[in-house]
C-alpha positions in Angstrom: 29.4 -17.7 -14.8 32.5 -17.7 -17.0 35.9 -17.3 -15.4 37.8 -14.1 -16.3 41.6 -13.7 -16.5 43.8 -10.8 -17.5 47.1 -11.1 -19.2 49.6 -8.3 -18.6 51.8 -7.4 -21.6 54.8 -5.2 -21.2 57.2 -4.2 -24.0 59.6 -7.2 -24.7 57.1 -10.0 -23.7 57.6 -13.4 -25.2 55.0 -13.8 -27.9 54.4 -17.6 -27.7 54.0 -17.3 -24.0 51.3 -14.7 -24.4 49.3 -15.8 -27.4 49.1 -19.5 -26.5 47.4 -19.0 -23.2 45.1 -16.4 -24.7 44.1 -18.8 -27.5 43.7 -21.9 -25.5 41.7 -20.2 -22.6 39.4 -18.5 -25.1 38.8 -22.0 -26.7 37.8 -23.3 -23.3 35.3 -20.5 -22.9 37.3 -18.4 -20.4 37.1 -14.7 -20.8 40.6 -13.3 -21.4 41.4 -9.6 -21.5 44.9 -8.4 -22.7 46.0 -5.5 -20.8 49.0 -3.3 -22.0 51.2 -2.2 -19.1 51.5 1.3 -20.6 48.9 3.6 -22.1 49.7 2.6 -25.6 47.5 -0.5 -26.6 50.0 -1.7 -29.2 52.7 -3.7 -27.3 55.8 -5.2 -29.2 57.2 -8.5 -28.1 60.7 -9.7 -27.9 60.6 -11.0 -31.5 59.1 -7.8 -32.9 55.6 -9.0 -33.1 53.1 -6.4 -32.2 49.9 -7.3 -30.2 47.0 -4.9 -29.7 45.7 -5.0 -26.2 42.1 -4.9 -25.2 42.7 -2.3 -22.5 45.4 -0.3 -20.7 46.7 -1.3 -17.3 48.1 2.1 -16.5 46.3 4.9 -14.8 45.7 3.3 -11.3 42.8 1.6 -9.9 42.9 -1.5 -12.2 40.0 -3.7 -11.0 40.6 -6.9 -9.0 37.5 -8.6 -10.6 39.6 -11.3 -12.3 39.9 -14.9 -11.3 43.5 -14.9 -12.4 46.4 -13.0 -14.0 48.9 -14.4 -16.5 52.4 -13.0 -16.9 54.3 -14.1 -20.0 58.0 -14.1 -19.8 60.7 -12.8 -22.0 63.7 -11.1 -20.3 62.8 -7.5 -21.3 59.1 -8.0 -20.8 59.6 -9.5 -17.3 62.0 -6.7 -16.4 59.5 -4.1 -17.5 56.7 -5.8 -15.5 58.9 -6.0 -12.5 59.8 -2.3 -12.8 56.1 -1.3 -12.6 55.0 -0.4 -9.1 51.4 -0.4 -10.2 51.7 -4.0 -11.5 53.4 -5.0 -8.3 50.6 -3.7 -6.1 48.0 -5.4 -8.4 49.8 -8.7 -8.2 50.2 -8.6 -4.4 46.5 -7.8 -4.0 45.5 -10.6 -6.4 47.8 -13.0 -4.5 46.3 -11.9 -1.1 42.8 -12.5 -2.4 43.8 -16.1 -3.4 43.4 -15.4 -7.1 45.3 -17.5 -9.6 48.8 -16.1 -10.3 50.2 -17.6 -13.4 53.8 -16.9 -14.7 56.1 -18.4 -17.2 59.7 -18.2 -18.3 61.6 -15.4 -16.6 58.4 -13.9 -15.0 58.4 -16.2 -11.9 61.9 -15.2 -10.9 62.0 -11.6 -12.1 58.5 -10.6 -11.2 56.9 -12.8 -8.6 59.9 -13.6 -6.4 60.9 -10.0 -5.7 57.3 -9.4 -4.7 57.4 -12.3 -2.1 54.7 -14.1 -4.0 56.9 -17.2 -4.4 57.9 -17.4 -0.7 57.6 -20.9 0.6 56.2 -22.1 -2.7 57.4 -24.7 -5.3 57.9 -23.1 -8.7 59.6 -23.5 -12.0 61.0 -21.0 -14.5 63.3 -20.6 -17.5 66.6 -22.5 -16.8 69.1 -20.4 -14.9 66.5 -17.9 -13.7 65.9 -20.0 -10.5 69.4 -18.9 -9.3 67.8 -15.4 -8.6 65.2 -16.8 -6.3 65.5 -17.5 -2.5 63.0 -18.8 -0.1 61.1 -20.9 -2.6 61.7 -24.4 -3.9 62.6 -24.7 -7.6 61.4 -27.8 -9.6 62.6 -28.9 -13.0 59.0 -29.9 -14.0 57.6 -28.2 -17.1 54.6 -26.8 -15.1 54.4 -26.5 -11.3 51.1 -25.7 -9.5 51.5 -24.8 -5.7 48.4 -23.4 -4.0 47.2 -20.5 -6.2 50.5 -20.2 -8.1 51.1 -21.8 -11.6 54.6 -21.5 -13.1 56.1 -22.8 -16.3 59.5 -22.9 -18.0 59.2 -21.2 -21.3 57.8 -21.0 -24.9 58.1 -24.7 -25.4 55.8 -25.3 -22.4 53.3 -22.6 -23.1 50.6 -25.1 -24.2 51.0 -27.2 -21.1 50.9 -24.0 -19.0 47.7 -22.9 -20.6 46.1 -26.3 -20.1 47.1 -26.3 -16.4 45.4 -22.8 -16.0 42.3 -24.2 -17.8 42.1 -27.1 -15.4 42.1 -24.8 -12.4 39.6 -22.3 -13.9 37.2 -24.6 -15.8 37.6 -27.9 -14.1 40.0 -30.8 -14.0 40.2 -32.5 -17.4 39.1 -29.4 -19.4 42.8 -28.6 -20.2 43.2 -32.1 -21.6 40.2 -31.6 -23.8 41.8 -28.4 -25.3 45.1 -30.1 -25.6 43.4 -32.8 -27.7 41.6 -30.3 -30.0 45.0 -28.5 -30.7 46.9 -31.8 -31.1 49.1 -30.9 -28.1 48.8 -34.4 -26.8 
């Protein structure tokens, strides 16, 4: 049975950090649904690129049927995700169930840390954002995996981030196969 992940998009998300995981995971045969944080399915990124989501996250009762969740960064997008009580509840429940929680750029520091999801974990994020995090161990690595948490630094590491997620969902080495097909490595 194919693994399923949801990527949460809020206004101001970083486009590369959203599109790269969606593309790579779908190449690996992983089902990816794009969920808009609000009711409007058209979500505009930090560089003005608009993405049409598959579904809306708002309205309550978003299912926990996913094997993982991906949070792209971007300062405004991360702040909008962090401001959503509904997203916070969803992320805490996903973490409690041991599902994969994947965040890149500002999202680890601005979204996961305030929810307590990074507590006692190793993580990475966009340079300087780590100063906002207490109770977790920051690493300078491009991608950090600790338990069910996968974090990455920014747009330039989005491919590696996506491949790390693929390895955890589809099996070790599957990410490397995708990296080869897109000439990432």
